[in-house]
Structures are given as C-alpha cells and as structure tokens.
N, CA, C and O atoms as a GROMACS GRO file, in nm:
protein
  400
    1LYS      N    1   3.984   0.624  -1.659
    1LYS     CA    2   3.894   0.602  -1.543
    1LYS      C    3   3.776   0.694  -1.593
    1LYS      O    4   3.795   0.805  -1.644
    2SER      N    5   3.654   0.635  -1.573
    2SER     CA    6   3.541   0.737  -1.603
    2SER      C    7   3.467   0.792  -1.484
    2SER      O    8   3.434   0.718  -1.392
    3ASN      N    9   3.443   0.913  -1.484
    3ASN     CA   10   3.360   0.972  -1.390
    3ASN      C   11   3.202   0.962  -1.397
    3ASN      O   12   3.132   1.014  -1.309
    4ASN      N   13   3.154   0.899  -1.497
    4ASN     CA   14   3.012   0.864  -1.520
    4ASN      C   15   2.961   0.760  -1.423
    4ASN      O   16   2.994   0.642  -1.429
    5LEU      N   17   2.877   0.813  -1.332
    5LEU     CA   18   2.816   0.719  -1.231
    5LEU      C   19   2.683   0.672  -1.285
    5LEU      O   20   2.625   0.591  -1.214
    6LEU      N   21   2.623   0.709  -1.398
    6LEU     CA   22   2.499   0.682  -1.438
    6LEU      C   23   2.489   0.532  -1.457
    6LEU      O   24   2.378   0.489  -1.426
    7PRO      N   25   2.571   0.445  -1.499
    7PRO     CA   26   2.561   0.305  -1.529
    7PRO      C   27   2.544   0.223  -1.407
    7PRO      O   28   2.487   0.114  -1.412
    8SER      N   29   2.592   0.272  -1.300
    8SER     CA   30   2.588   0.205  -1.179
    8SER      C   31   2.462   0.210  -1.108
    8SER      O   32   2.441   0.131  -1.016
    9ILE      N   33   2.366   0.306  -1.146
    9ILE     CA   34   2.241   0.330  -1.070
    9ILE      C   35   2.150   0.223  -1.116
    9ILE      O   36   2.147   0.188  -1.234
   10ASN      N   37   2.071   0.165  -1.017
   10ASN     CA   38   1.972   0.069  -1.054
   10ASN      C   39   1.834   0.144  -1.046
   10ASN      O   40   1.771   0.174  -0.945
   11TYR      N   41   1.805   0.168  -1.174
   11TYR     CA   42   1.664   0.247  -1.196
   11TYR      C   43   1.549   0.178  -1.139
   11TYR      O   44   1.461   0.241  -1.081
   12GLY      N   45   1.545   0.039  -1.153
   12GLY     CA   46   1.432  -0.032  -1.103
   12GLY      C   47   1.405  -0.013  -0.953
   12GLY      O   48   1.292  -0.008  -0.906
   13ILE      N   49   1.521  -0.002  -0.882
   13ILE     CA   50   1.519   0.018  -0.738
   13ILE      C   51   1.467   0.155  -0.699
   13ILE      O   52   1.388   0.167  -0.605
   14LEU      N   53   1.511   0.260  -0.771
   14LEU     CA   54   1.459   0.405  -0.767
   14LEU      C   55   1.328   0.398  -0.803
   14LEU      O   56   1.251   0.456  -0.726
   15ASN      N   57   1.276   0.338  -0.907
   15ASN     CA   58   1.119   0.342  -0.952
   15ASN      C   59   1.046   0.278  -0.839
   15ASN      O   60   0.939   0.327  -0.803
   16MET      N   61   1.091   0.177  -0.784
   16MET     CA   62   1.026   0.097  -0.679
   16MET      C   63   1.003   0.191  -0.553
   16MET      O   64   0.900   0.209  -0.488
   17LYS      N   65   1.138   0.251  -0.535
   17LYS     CA   66   1.112   0.331  -0.407
   17LYS      C   67   1.007   0.448  -0.424
   17LYS      O   68   0.930   0.485  -0.335
   18ASN      N   69   1.014   0.500  -0.551
   18ASN     CA   70   0.909   0.631  -0.571
   18ASN      C   71   0.782   0.557  -0.565
   18ASN      O   72   0.697   0.606  -0.491
   19PHE      N   73   0.752   0.449  -0.627
   19PHE     CA   74   0.629   0.382  -0.625
   19PHE      C   75   0.586   0.356  -0.479
   19PHE      O   76   0.472   0.381  -0.440
   20SER      N   77   0.679   0.306  -0.404
   20SER     CA   78   0.632   0.266  -0.259
   20SER      C   79   0.595   0.398  -0.189
   20SER      O   80   0.505   0.402  -0.104
   21GLU      N   81   0.667   0.505  -0.225
   21GLU     CA   82   0.645   0.630  -0.148
   21GLU      C   83   0.496   0.696  -0.195
   21GLU      O   84   0.421   0.753  -0.116
   22HIS      N   85   0.471   0.679  -0.317
   22HIS     CA   86   0.355   0.708  -0.368
   22HIS      C   87   0.240   0.626  -0.311
   22HIS      O   88   0.140   0.684  -0.270
   23VAL      N   89   0.248   0.495  -0.307
   23VAL     CA   90   0.154   0.410  -0.255
   23VAL      C   91   0.123   0.467  -0.102
   23VAL      O   92   0.010   0.496  -0.063
   24ARG      N   93   0.233   0.478  -0.028
   24ARG     CA   94   0.211   0.514   0.114
   24ARG      C   95   0.134   0.642   0.107
   24ARG      O   96   0.034   0.652   0.179
   25ALA      N   97   0.169   0.746   0.025
   25ALA     CA   98   0.091   0.869   0.045
   25ALA      C   99  -0.051   0.854  -0.007
   25ALA      O  100  -0.140   0.919   0.047
   26ILE      N  101  -0.077   0.781  -0.098
   26ILE     CA  102  -0.230   0.751  -0.121
   26ILE      C  103  -0.302   0.677  -0.024
   26ILE      O  104  -0.422   0.699  -0.010
   27VAL      N  105  -0.235   0.583   0.052
   27VAL     CA  106  -0.303   0.521   0.154
   27VAL      C  107  -0.330   0.614   0.275
   27VAL      O  108  -0.433   0.610   0.342
   28ARG      N  109  -0.216   0.706   0.297
   28ARG     CA  110  -0.255   0.803   0.403
   28ARG      C  111  -0.373   0.900   0.383
   28ARG      O  112  -0.414   0.967   0.478
   29GLU      N  113  -0.424   0.906   0.270
   29GLU     CA  114  -0.542   0.985   0.221
   29GLU      C  115  -0.673   0.920   0.225
   29GLU      O  116  -0.775   0.988   0.216
   30ILE      N  117  -0.678   0.769   0.242
   30ILE     CA  118  -0.792   0.704   0.269
   30ILE      C  119  -0.861   0.732   0.399
   30ILE      O  120  -0.811   0.697   0.506
   31PRO      N  121  -0.985   0.801   0.389
   31PRO     CA  122  -1.048   0.853   0.523
   31PRO      C  123  -1.085   0.738   0.626
   31PRO      O  124  -1.124   0.627   0.590
   32GLU      N  125  -1.069   0.773   0.742
   32GLU     CA  126  -1.124   0.681   0.840
   32GLU      C  127  -1.258   0.623   0.812
   32GLU      O  128  -1.349   0.700   0.782
   33GLY      N  129  -1.280   0.491   0.821
   33GLY     CA  130  -1.401   0.410   0.801
   33GLY      C  131  -1.414   0.388   0.649
   33GLY      O  132  -1.523   0.345   0.613
   34GLN      N  133  -1.331   0.407   0.563
   34GLN     CA  134  -1.339   0.380   0.428
   34GLN      C  135  -1.228   0.296   0.378
   34GLN      O  136  -1.120   0.298   0.436
   35VAL      N  137  -1.248   0.217   0.267
   35VAL     CA  138  -1.129   0.130   0.234
   35VAL      C  139  -1.114   0.164   0.077
   35VAL      O  140  -1.199   0.227   0.014
   36MET      N  141  -1.002   0.117   0.026
   36MET     CA  142  -0.968   0.099  -0.116
   36MET      C  143  -0.914  -0.043  -0.137
   36MET      O  144  -0.867  -0.107  -0.043
   37SER      N  145  -0.922  -0.087  -0.253
   37SER     CA  146  -0.870  -0.219  -0.298
   37SER      C  147  -0.719  -0.200  -0.338
   37SER      O  148  -0.673  -0.091  -0.372
   38TYR      N  149  -0.651  -0.308  -0.330
   38TYR     CA  150  -0.505  -0.297  -0.382
   38TYR      C  151  -0.508  -0.245  -0.517
   38TYR      O  152  -0.432  -0.153  -0.548
   39GLY      N  153  -0.592  -0.300  -0.604
   39GLY     CA  154  -0.606  -0.242  -0.737
   39GLY      C  155  -0.628  -0.097  -0.756
   39GLY      O  156  -0.568  -0.028  -0.838
   40ALA      N  157  -0.723  -0.053  -0.668
   40ALA     CA  158  -0.755   0.096  -0.671
   40ALA      C  159  -0.643   0.173  -0.633
   40ALA      O  160  -0.620   0.285  -0.680
   41VAL      N  161  -0.574   0.120  -0.552
   41VAL     CA  162  -0.428   0.212  -0.491
   41VAL      C  163  -0.340   0.193  -0.605
   41VAL      O  164  -0.267   0.289  -0.630
   42ALA      N  165  -0.329   0.084  -0.686
   42ALA     CA  166  -0.230   0.061  -0.785
   42ALA      C  167  -0.273   0.167  -0.891
   42ALA      O  168  -0.185   0.240  -0.936
   43LYS      N  169  -0.395   0.180  -0.931
   43LYS     CA  170  -0.430   0.262  -1.041
   43LYS      C  171  -0.425   0.408  -0.999
   43LYS      O  172  -0.400   0.494  -1.083
   44ALA      N  173  -0.447   0.441  -0.869
   44ALA     CA  174  -0.427   0.581  -0.816
   44ALA      C  175  -0.275   0.605  -0.823
   44ALA      O  176  -0.238   0.722  -0.833
   45ALA      N  177  -0.189   0.513  -0.820
   45ALA     CA  178  -0.044   0.524  -0.828
   45ALA      C  179   0.007   0.533  -0.971
   45ALA      O  180   0.126   0.549  -0.995
   46GLY      N  181  -0.080   0.524  -1.060
   46GLY     CA  182  -0.050   0.528  -1.205
   46GLY      C  183   0.016   0.386  -1.264
   46GLY      O  184   0.086   0.386  -1.365
   47LYS      N  185  -0.013   0.271  -1.188
   47LYS     CA  186   0.026   0.144  -1.231
   47LYS      C  187  -0.083   0.053  -1.221
   47LYS      O  188  -0.079  -0.030  -1.131
   48LYS      N  189  -0.179   0.056  -1.300
   48LYS     CA  190  -0.302  -0.013  -1.272
   48LYS      C  191  -0.299  -0.169  -1.250
   48LYS      O  192  -0.386  -0.225  -1.182
   49ASN      N  193  -0.198  -0.237  -1.310
   49ASN     CA  194  -0.175  -0.378  -1.284
   49ASN      C  195  -0.083  -0.401  -1.169
   49ASN      O  196  -0.038  -0.514  -1.154
   50ALA      N  197  -0.051  -0.310  -1.091
   50ALA     CA  198   0.063  -0.344  -0.988
   50ALA      C  199   0.006  -0.371  -0.845
   50ALA      O  200   0.067  -0.342  -0.742
   51TYR      N  201  -0.129  -0.437  -0.850
   51TYR     CA  202  -0.176  -0.461  -0.729
   51TYR      C  203  -0.111  -0.540  -0.617
   51TYR      O  204  -0.133  -0.524  -0.497
   52ARG      N  205  -0.016  -0.641  -0.682
   52ARG     CA  206   0.051  -0.720  -0.591
   52ARG      C  207   0.168  -0.633  -0.542
   52ARG      O  208   0.210  -0.653  -0.429
   53ALA      N  209   0.223  -0.541  -0.616
   53ALA     CA  210   0.326  -0.459  -0.558
   53ALA      C  211   0.268  -0.376  -0.447
   53ALA      O  212   0.326  -0.359  -0.340
   54VAL      N  213   0.144  -0.321  -0.479
   54VAL     CA  214   0.078  -0.238  -0.366
   54VAL      C  215   0.066  -0.326  -0.235
   54VAL      O  216   0.096  -0.276  -0.126
   55ALA      N  217   0.019  -0.473  -0.248
   55ALA     CA  218   0.015  -0.560  -0.131
   55ALA      C  219   0.143  -0.572  -0.083
   55ALA      O  220   0.148  -0.577   0.040
   56ASN      N  221   0.247  -0.578  -0.139
   56ASN     CA  222   0.386  -0.592  -0.086
   56ASN      C  223   0.425  -0.471  -0.016
   56ASN      O  224   0.487  -0.482   0.090
   57VAL      N  225   0.395  -0.352  -0.063
   57VAL     CA  226   0.423  -0.223   0.001
   57VAL      C  227   0.352  -0.213   0.148
   57VAL      O  228   0.413  -0.180   0.249
   58VAL      N  229   0.213  -0.247   0.145
   58VAL     CA  230   0.150  -0.242   0.258
   58VAL      C  231   0.176  -0.352   0.365
   58VAL      O  232   0.148  -0.341   0.485
   59ALA      N  233   0.231  -0.455   0.308
   59ALA     CA  234   0.264  -0.582   0.421
   59ALA      C  235   0.380  -0.541   0.468
   59ALA      O  236   0.402  -0.587   0.580
   60ASN      N  237   0.476  -0.462   0.418
   60ASN     CA  238   0.588  -0.437   0.483
   60ASN      C  239   0.589  -0.297   0.538
   60ASN      O  240   0.694  -0.240   0.569
   61ASN      N  241   0.473  -0.244   0.550
   61ASN     CA  242   0.461  -0.110   0.615
   61ASN      C  243   0.451  -0.118   0.780
   61ASN      O  244   0.369  -0.192   0.833
   62TYR      N  245   0.524  -0.052   0.842
   62TYR     CA  246   0.524  -0.050   1.000
   62TYR      C  247   0.514   0.107   1.040
   62TYR      O  248   0.525   0.142   1.157
   63ASP      N  249   0.497   0.186   0.951
   63ASP     CA  250   0.480   0.320   0.975
   63ASP      C  251   0.334   0.350   1.016
   63ASP      O  252   0.245   0.342   0.932
   64PRO      N  253   0.306   0.389   1.158
   64PRO     CA  254   0.176   0.433   1.215
   64PRO      C  255   0.102   0.522   1.138
   64PRO      O  256  -0.021   0.518   1.140
   65THR      N  257   0.172   0.614   1.062
   65THR     CA  258   0.094   0.719   1.004
   65THR      C  259   0.031   0.666   0.863
   65THR      O  260  -0.038   0.741   0.794
   66VAL      N  261   0.058   0.550   0.831
   66VAL     CA  262   0.011   0.479   0.691
   66VAL      C  263  -0.096   0.382   0.738
   66VAL      O  264  -0.061   0.274   0.784
   67PRO      N  265  -0.217   0.412   0.730
   67PRO     CA  266  -0.336   0.324   0.772
   67PRO      C  267  -0.351   0.199   0.676
   67PRO      O  268  -0.460   0.181   0.622
   68CYS      N  269  -0.252   0.116   0.653
   68CYS     CA  270  -0.266  -0.002   0.569
   68CYS      C  271  -0.373  -0.102   0.600
   68CYS      O  272  -0.397  -0.200   0.531
   69HIS      N  273  -0.435  -0.068   0.712
   69HIS     CA  274  -0.567  -0.164   0.725
   69HIS      C  275  -0.671  -0.128   0.660
   69HIS      O  276  -0.768  -0.203   0.659
   70ARG      N  277  -0.672  -0.012   0.593
   70ARG     CA  278  -0.770   0.042   0.489
   70ARG      C  279  -0.759  -0.017   0.359
   70ARG      O  280  -0.850   0.005   0.280
   71VAL      N  281  -0.662  -0.089   0.323
   71VAL     CA  282  -0.643  -0.151   0.191
   71VAL      C  283  -0.691  -0.311   0.188
   71VAL      O  284  -0.635  -0.396   0.258
   72ILE      N  285  -0.794  -0.340   0.103
   72ILE     CA  286  -0.855  -0.475   0.097
   72ILE      C  287  -0.857  -0.522  -0.041
   72ILE      O  288  -0.828  -0.452  -0.138
   73ARG      N  289  -0.892  -0.643  -0.045
   73ARG     CA  290  -0.905  -0.700  -0.177
   73ARG      C  291  -1.009  -0.663  -0.251
   73ARG      O  292  -1.108  -0.616  -0.196
   74SER      N  293  -1.001  -0.678  -0.387
   74SER     CA  294  -1.110  -0.607  -0.479
   74SER      C  295  -1.234  -0.692  -0.478
   74SER      O  296  -1.332  -0.662  -0.547
   75ASP      N  297  -1.231  -0.805  -0.398
   75ASP     CA  298  -1.355  -0.884  -0.379
   75ASP      C  299  -1.420  -0.849  -0.256
   75ASP      O  300  -1.522  -0.910  -0.223
   76GLY      N  301  -1.372  -0.759  -0.186
   76GLY     CA  302  -1.436  -0.728  -0.065
   76GLY      C  303  -1.388  -0.781   0.064
   76GLY      O  304  -1.411  -0.729   0.173
   77THR      N  305  -1.315  -0.895   0.043
   77THR     CA  306  -1.254  -0.943   0.159
   77THR      C  307  -1.125  -0.870   0.203
   77THR      O  308  -1.060  -0.796   0.129
   78LEU      N  309  -1.091  -0.904   0.347
   78LEU     CA  310  -1.003  -0.829   0.401
   78LEU      C  311  -0.865  -0.843   0.362
   78LEU      O  312  -0.795  -0.742   0.352
   79GLY      N  313  -0.824  -0.946   0.343
   79GLY     CA  314  -0.674  -0.976   0.320
   79GLY      C  315  -0.603  -0.991   0.437
   79GLY      O  316  -0.657  -1.012   0.546
   80GLY      N  317  -0.483  -0.980   0.420
   80GLY     CA  318  -0.392  -0.985   0.541
   80GLY      C  319  -0.365  -0.860   0.614
   80GLY      O  320  -0.401  -0.752   0.566
   81TYR      N  321  -0.300  -0.870   0.734
   81TYR     CA  322  -0.259  -0.736   0.799
   81TYR      C  323  -0.156  -0.785   0.888
   81TYR      O  324  -0.165  -0.882   0.962
   82ASN      N  325  -0.039  -0.692   0.869
   82ASN     CA  326   0.091  -0.739   0.940
   82ASN      C  327   0.096  -0.701   1.082
   82ASN      O  328   0.200  -0.720   1.145
   83ARG      N  329  -0.005  -0.650   1.136
   83ARG     CA  330  -0.002  -0.617   1.280
   83ARG      C  331  -0.126  -0.672   1.356
   83ARG      O  332  -0.203  -0.605   1.425
   84GLY      N  333  -0.131  -0.826   1.328
   84GLY     CA  334  -0.228  -0.901   1.411
   84GLY      C  335  -0.320  -0.966   1.310
   84GLY      O  336  -0.424  -1.014   1.357
   85GLY      N  337  -0.302  -0.975   1.197
   85GLY     CA  338  -0.394  -1.076   1.099
   85GLY      C  339  -0.541  -0.987   1.079
   85GLY      O  340  -0.571  -0.876   1.121
   86GLU      N  341  -0.613  -1.076   1.005
   86GLU     CA  342  -0.731  -1.036   0.967
   86GLU      C  343  -0.831  -0.983   1.057
   86GLU      O  344  -0.905  -0.889   1.029
   87GLU      N  345  -0.829  -1.058   1.184
   87GLU     CA  346  -0.923  -1.017   1.295
   87GLU      C  347  -0.887  -0.877   1.321
   87GLU      O  348  -0.974  -0.790   1.317
   88ALA      N  349  -0.760  -0.849   1.348
   88ALA     CA  350  -0.712  -0.704   1.398
   88ALA      C  351  -0.750  -0.592   1.292
   88ALA      O  352  -0.786  -0.477   1.319
   89LYS      N  353  -0.737  -0.647   1.172
   89LYS     CA  354  -0.774  -0.559   1.057
   89LYS      C  355  -0.923  -0.525   1.059
   89LYS      O  356  -0.966  -0.414   1.032
   90ARG      N  357  -0.989  -0.620   1.090
   90ARG     CA  358  -1.152  -0.616   1.096
   90ARG      C  359  -1.197  -0.521   1.209
   90ARG      O  360  -1.293  -0.445   1.197
   91HIS      N  361  -1.112  -0.532   1.334
   91HIS     CA  362  -1.152  -0.471   1.442
   91HIS      C  363  -1.115  -0.320   1.423
   91HIS      O  364  -1.196  -0.236   1.463
   92LEU      N  365  -1.003  -0.281   1.367
   92LEU     CA  366  -0.970  -0.145   1.337
   92LEU      C  367  -1.065  -0.087   1.254
   92LEU      O  368  -1.107   0.025   1.285
   93LEU      N  369  -1.112  -0.148   1.144
   93LEU     CA  370  -1.194  -0.096   1.050
   93LEU      C  371  -1.351  -0.064   1.123
   93LEU      O  372  -1.409   0.044   1.119
   94THR      N  373  -1.393  -0.170   1.177
   94THR     CA  374  -1.522  -0.157   1.259
   94THR      C  375  -1.519  -0.048   1.344
   94THR      O  376  -1.617   0.026   1.352
   95ARG      N  377  -1.407  -0.027   1.415
   95ARG     CA  378  -1.395   0.080   1.514
   95ARG      C  379  -1.406   0.218   1.447
   95ARG      O  380  -1.459   0.315   1.502
   96GLU      N  381  -1.349   0.217   1.319
   96GLU     CA  382  -1.354   0.358   1.247
   96GLU      C  383  -1.500   0.359   1.184
   96GLU      O  384  -1.527   0.461   1.122
   97GLY      N  385  -1.584   0.275   1.189
   97GLY     CA  386  -1.715   0.299   1.133
   97GLY      C  387  -1.738   0.223   0.991
   97GLY      O  388  -1.843   0.240   0.930
   98TRP      N  389  -1.636   0.141   0.943
   98TRP     CA  390  -1.660   0.069   0.829
   98TRP      C  391  -1.769  -0.040   0.846
   98TRP      O  392  -1.781  -0.103   0.951
   99LYS      N  393  -1.845  -0.057   0.745
   99LYS     CA  394  -1.963  -0.167   0.737
   99LYS      C  395  -1.911  -0.275   0.648
   99LYS      O  396  -1.881  -0.240   0.534
  100GLU      N  397  -1.897  -0.397   0.678
  100GLU     CA  398  -1.858  -0.501   0.603
  100GLU      C  399  -1.965  -0.541   0.515
  100GLU      O  400  -1.948  -0.635   0.437
   0.00000   0.00000   0.00000
C-alpha cells in the first residue's frame, strides 16, 4: 500500500481555484466608477486568453465584496450580470459615476 497521495490530487481543480481567487482579488481592486474587460482581467491574472474563464468566475460570484458588475466585454458592451441582468449592472455602474 502506497502512502503517496500526490497521484490523487487533481491539479487542474487546484489551478482553477487559484485562478478564481486571483480573478476575484483583481476585480476587488477595480475602483468605483471604472471598469475592466474580461480580457484585461484575464491578462492581469496571468492568463491572457482566459477571458471566458474570467466570465465564468464572475458569473458564479455572489460575494458582495467582489464588484463583478465592473467587468464588461472588450467591445464596451456590458454583458451579463448574475444579480439582475444588464439593466441592474448599468444602474450600479451609473450610480458609481461610470460613463457609458
């Protein structure tokens, strides 16, 4: 019987967890009234092509300390928002001083 636990670890899951935590930390630093694109967040997290993964992280975020409404599409459109849709996202950003 082997005592080596390493083969049973799913490194992909660990890396995604670390990536998700990194994404949330970056999004927490976006100042009120400003936005970042999913791609810019991915690049800041060290994975420049992982914009879809960033979208997945913010779409599944319900932590109020992570202002995921400040992450938008690279074409300047708002994209989705898991707490009320695009209009709720627009309302929050406008209230913070963001100019569309």
